[in-house]
N, C-alpha and C positions, 0 to 999 in steps of 0.2 A: 504494500500500500504506500502510495506517495502522499506525504502530508504537506499541504501548502500553508504557510504561515502568513497571517495578516500582520502588517507592521505594527498595529496598535496593540497586539497581544504581547504582554511581557514574556520574555523567553530566558531560559537558562541553558548554558552549554552542556553538551553531552558529557563532558568530563565531570561535571557535578553529579549527574545521574550515575555515571560509572563509579564514582567514589561511594555513593549511597548503596549501589548494588553490592560492591565488594565488602563494604562495612557490614551489611546485613548478612551476607554469606559467611564471613569470618566470625562474626559475633553471635549470630543466632541460627545458623544453619542454612542449607541450600534453598529452602522453600519459602522463607519469609517474604522475599520480594514478590514472588508469584502470588502468595496469599494476600499480600497488600493490594496487588493489582486486581485480584478477584473482587475486592470490596469497592473498587472505584466504579464510576459510571462506565459503561462499555466504551464510549468515545474517548474518555481520558485514558483508560487502560490500554486501548489499542495503540495509541501513540507511543506508549512506553514499553510495548512488547517487542520481542525480537532483538536484533543487534542494535545496541546504542552506540553511535559513533561519537567520539569526543569532540569532533569539529562541527557536528550538527547542532542545531538549536531546537529546544523543546519548550512547550508551554510551561511557564512558571507555576501556574495553578495546578497542573497535573503533577509536577514535581513535589509541590507542597502537600497535596493530598496524599501522595505516596509516602512522604516523610511522616506525616501525622498518623496515617493508618498503620505504618510499620511500628511506630512508637507505641501505639495502643496495643498492637498484637504482641509486641515484645514484653510488655509488662515491666519494663526496666525504667525506674525513676530517673536514672542518670543517662538515659538514651541520648538526649540532645547534646549533652556535654561530651559524651563518648564519641558521638558522630562528629562533632565539630573538631575535636582533637585528631580523630582518624583522618578527616578530610584534609586537615593541614599537612599531616604526614604524607598522605597520598599525593597531594598537589605540589608539594615541595620535594623534588627528587633528590637523590643522594648527592649529586654534584652541587646543587644549590645549598644543601645542608652544610657541606664542607665550606663553601664560601661564606655562609651565614655565621660561622664561628668567628669570622673576622669583621663582622658588621654589627652595628648596634640595632636594637629593635626598631628604633625610629627609621634608620636607613632602610631596613627591610620592609617595614609596614608602609613607608612612603611609596616604595616600589610596588608593593602589593596593591595599594590603593590606585596607582596608575594603571595596573594591569586588570583591575576589576572588570572592565568591559570585555575581557576574554571569557568571563564566566557568566555575566549578567548583562542584559542590554538596557537595564534601567539602573539608576543610582549613580551618585558621584561622591567621592571621598575628598575631604579636606583634612590634612594631617598637620598638627601643630606639635612642635617638639620643645621639651624643656631639657635640663641637664640629665636627669634620670627619670624622665616621664614623657608621655605622649598623650595626645588627645586626638581621636579620629572622629570626625563627624560625617555621617552618611545621610545624604539628602536625596530626595526624589526616587527612592527605591520602591519598586512595585509591591514588595512584600511588607505589609504592616502587620507584624505578628510577634508578640513577645517571646513565644517559643523559638522562633527562628533567630531572634536576637541572642538567645542562649547558645545556639549553634555558633553564631559569630563570635561571641565572647570566648568560647572554648577554642575556636580556630585562631583567634588573635593571640590568646594566651599560649597555645601550643607553638605557634609560629615564633613568638618571643622567646620561648624556651629553647627553640632550635638555634637561636643566636648565642646560647650559652649563658643567658641571664636567668636570675631568679627574681620573681616579682609577683605582682598581682594585676588582674585585669577586672575592671568594673564597667557597668553600663548605667551611668547616672541619669540619662534621659532617653526615653523611648517613645516613638511615634504611636505605638500601640497603647500607650498610657497618656496620650494627649500632647506630647512634645512636638515641636516643629520639625525636629530631626532626631535621629538616633545618634547618641554620643557614647563612645567607648574610650575609657581612659586606662592607661597602664603606667605602672611605676615599677622600678627595679633597683637592685643593689649594684 
């Protein structure tokens, strides 16, 4: 089946779907992804069946429905944080990890913010840096969902750890809770 995308439909890159598929398989068994798709509306499930290509774009809504459904089926309270950390590991390959050891979290997260559009076709990041802190503001992202922000907090935190730092990541402002933009802050030693 060929899927035609309308420009107004927010999309996510296949690489994000692949990281979700692999996370589900490694963490919960071979069938959780298929079980999650079975619970979706047929039109949403059809788009996500078969071979997912990392360079193709898929509807963000279908991705989010799959993520939510898999979380419910897993029964794991830490599902979102575990997935966020896994996705960071998946998306940051071994070579980049080596390079990250010589970079600060701000350096890396600034680059990640600039590369955001390789994974999502909505949203833009603004990164501000302090001496041992950073503040990332995500504006105009199609997903307004406090649970997905938990995934992003875990992704940012894990990516910061890959630079060799120890610290914390917080989410003091969230669009899902009425803020104008989602804000993520990190500090480290």
